[in-house]
N, C-alpha and C positions, 0 to 999 in steps of 0.2 A: 455242449450240443452232442445231440444223439448220433452215434455210428450208424449211417445207412449200411442196412444187411440187404444182402442179394442172396435169394434161394436158389440153388440149382440140383437139379435131379439127374442121377447118371454122373456124377461128376469125377467118378474112379474110370472112366472110360476114355477112349482116347479124345474126341472132339470136347467132351466136357472137361476132361485135365487140363487140356492145353488151354482153353476157356479162361479156368480158374486162373491159372499164371498168368495170362495175359489180361484178365481182368485186373486183379491185384497190382500188378505192374502199373497199370495206367490208372487206377484209382486208389491210392496209397493210403486213404483215410477210410475206406471201405472195409465191409468184412463178408464174408461167404459161409452161407450154412447148406453145407450137401448133404442131401440124401441119396443112398445108394444100397442094393441090396446086395452087394459083393455076389453080384452074378459071375456068366460065363467069362464076359470079356473085362470084368472090374478088376484092378491093378491097383492094390494101396501103395504101392511104391511112386505111382504116378503122382501124388500129391504128399509124399513124405518130407518131414521137415518145413512144408509150407506154413508160413505165419498167415495170421487171421482168415483162418480158413476151418472150422470145423466139420465134420464127417459125423453122421447118424446112421448106423448099419439099420435100414428099414426098408420094407417092400412098400412101395405106394399104393398098392392094396388094400395096406394096413390104415385104414381112416381114422381110428381114434389116434393112433400115435402120430401122425402127419399132422393133424389138427392140433395135437399138443405142440408140436414144434412149431407151426405156424403163430400159434397164440402166445409162445413164450418170446419168440424173438421178432415177430412182426415186420415181415421184410417188404420193401417198396418194390420189389418184383420179383418173378419167378423165370428161371429159364430153363424148360423141360427139355433135357435130353434123352431121358432113361428110356430104354426101350432095346429090345431084340432086333440086331441087324444085321445079322450073318445070312445071307442069302442061301448059300448051300445048307446050312443047317435048319433053315427054313423048309426047305425040299424035304428033308430028312426027317424033320419032327414039326409040323407045324403049331401044333397046340401050344407050346412055350410063347410063340410070337403073339397068337390071341390074346393069350391070358395078359401078357405083360402091356403090348403095344394099344390092344382095344379096351380092355378092363380097366388095365392100371391106368392108363389116361382119363377114362372116364371116372375111375374114384378119384383121380388127383382133382380132376375137373371140379368135382362137386365139394371137396373142400376147399378148393383156392375160391370158389363162388361166394362159400358161406364165409370164409375170410374176407372177401372184397366187400361183401354187405357190411360186416362189422368195422370195416374201412370207413364207409360211407357214413356208417351210424354214429361213429368216435371224431369224424374229421380227422382221420389219419390216412395218410399216404392214398391222398385223393387222387395222384397220379399212377398208381398201382397199374401195372401190366405184366401179361402171362405171354412168355415168348413160348410157343410150340413150335420145337425144332422137328421137322419133315424130310423128306427125301426126295429129287427129280424122279425116282424110279415108280411114283405113284402115277405118272404121265405116261406110262409104259416104253414102247421101242420107236426110235425113228429108224426111217429109211435114210441112205445116202444121200446128202442134197435135200432132204425133206427141212423144213423151218424148226427153228429151235422151241423148246417148250417154252410158254408163256405162264403167266399167272392164270390166264384162262384158258389153257390148253384142257382137254377131255380127260377125266381120269381113267386110265386102262392098265391097272396094273397086272403084272404076268407071274410074279413070284407069290407064295405066301409071305413074305416078308413085306412086299410092295403092299399086297389086299389089306395086310393088320395094320400098315401105316395109314392108308387110305382112310381105313376105319377110323382113327384118331385124329384125322382131319375132318372128317364129318361132324364127329363128336364134338370137335373145338369149334368148329362154323356154327352147329347149332346151340352151343353156349352163347356164341354172341348174339345170335338172331332170336333166340328165346329170351337171355336174362340181360341181355344188354354187356355181358362180363367181357374187360377189356382183353380180348387176346389177338395175338398177330402170329400167323404162320409163316414159316419159310420154308423153302425149298432150296437146296443147295446140290450141286455137283459133287463128284467124287473126290473127297477130301484126302490128303496125303500129309505127312509130315513125321515129328516124334510122337511117340508114346503110341501108335499104332498096333493094333492086337496082331499077331504074328501070322494070322491064318490069312488075312488080306495081300491081295494082290503084290503091292509092292513091298511090303517086309518079307512075303515069299521069295523075290527074287533075290532082294539082298540077302537073307538069310542063305540060301542056296548057295548064293556066289561064296559068301563066306566060309560055308561047311563043305563046298568040293562036291556040290550035287547037282544034278540035271535041274534045269529051270523050269518047272510045267506050266505050259501055255493051253489053255483052253481050245480043243479045235483047230482051226487055223491060225488062230492068233489075229483076226480080223476085227473083232467086235471092238466098238469105240466106245470111248470115257472122256468126259469131260472133266478136267483135273483143276483143282485149287489147293492152293495150301493153306494149310489150317488155320494158320494166324490171319489171315486175308478173310477168311469163314468168320471167324469170332470177333474180328475188327467189324465186320457188317453187324453181328448181332449186337453189337455193343451200340453201334449208331441207331438199330431198330429200339434198341430201349427207350434212348434218348429221344427219338423223332419219329419213329413209327407211328401210323395214326392205326388205334384199335378196330380190328373187323376186316383189315387189309392183309393181303398176302403178298410176299417179296420173294421174287427168285434169286440166287446168289450164285454167281458163276465167273469164271475169268478167260473163258475162250481159249481153252488149251484143250482141245480135241488129239486125242492119239489113241492108235488101236492097239490093244495089248502086246501085238509083236512087235510095234514099234517103241512102246514104253519099256519091254525087256531089254529090249538091243541098246536102248539108251542108257540103261541103267549100266548092262554089260560092259559099254565105252567106257563108263566114268570110271568103272572098278577095274579098268583094264584087262578085261575078260574077252574072248571073241564069241559072240553069239552064236554063232553058226554052229560050235560045237558043244554050247552050254546049254540050248535052249532044246526042250524035248514037246512036243506037243503031244497032248493029251486029251481021252475023250471028253466030250465037251458036255456040260450040264444040261439036264433037261430046262426047257424054255428060256434059253440064254437070251435076254434082249441084247439085239446088234447095237444099237446105239443112244447114249443119251447126249444132250445138250442143252445149255442153258441159255435164254434169251435174261439178262440181267438188266435189260434199257431201264426197268423201272426205279430199280433201288438206285441205279448210278443217277438218275435224272432228279428223283424226288428226295433223294438224302444225301445226294452227293458223294458217295462211295464207289470207290474202286479198288480192285486189287493192286497189289503194291509189290507183290513179289514176282520177278520171273520165274516160269517152271525149271529154267537150267540151276537158277539160285536156289530155288526151293528143294530141288530133288539130291543137291549137292549138300544141302544143310540134312535132309534125310538121311541118306547115304552115311555121313559123317556120324550121328547120334547112333544108329545102328551099329557102328563100327565101333564105336565107343562102349556100346551096351554088352556088345559081342566078347571084347577084349575085358572086361570088368565081370561080367558072370558066365563066359564061353555061352551065351545063349542071346536070342534076341525076342525070347518069349516072354509074354506077359505073366506067366504061371509055369 
């Protein structure tokens, strides 16, 4: 019997590496081929010692190399995580985001579409599907009390990162409508959990406490994010691979809205420090979106997916992981 092979792009990053761990745990006879260019947020340690996973150091813009990998391993599906995803960095330097997220996705889709044509001609992997991982940030910013983002919300990206992801979403949609390419796009709320890059907010808060430094919080800390534990997000992706309908869009969220200040205080209390003395408000970043919130009614009703990890449990797991990393390496840094 042929071993089912799943392709993942960007699997050395936060969500991608957690997905690979989760996927192989739940699919003990499967194999993962990971394509990653070892960029800014990549951490090879995230997949260190993992069986049934092979990583190729390859940029998705390199179409000839990517096509060789496709033709060699013949995957039954692709999950496309690879992206530049740090908003602050996109503000300082937008070009890498346009190149990776827009041109990179376009190049990957061209190769994947050619591979899908081969599958149809040879009657192999006729259920092939391509999962394009996007973000809730393409929808822009919500006001207090405003209805949550749905799959039909208008695109209003406000940062170079969000705009580049919106561009990649439009390319993905065009491939479905022009070629019939079996693609599904997902938009998820803010992820948290182990293996996240240290520049992100939750690792920054935890690291600051561990190192005895002030916790930097933008502005007045009132900006609101909707949080989901990374395993819940990845379980949703696995359900979409199995049951999702090509051409559709699925929003993924856990209804856990917290302001940045509330979140920092919660972590401080979990780590037994006083938020009043540890939090330091710093100059806000340009164009800082006020609120994100996801309505995940569609995926809950159509695919019967629900988040299973309460926020209190998830954040305790996350803090414990970073504490262990700090003890082992005297750092919570990916690099």
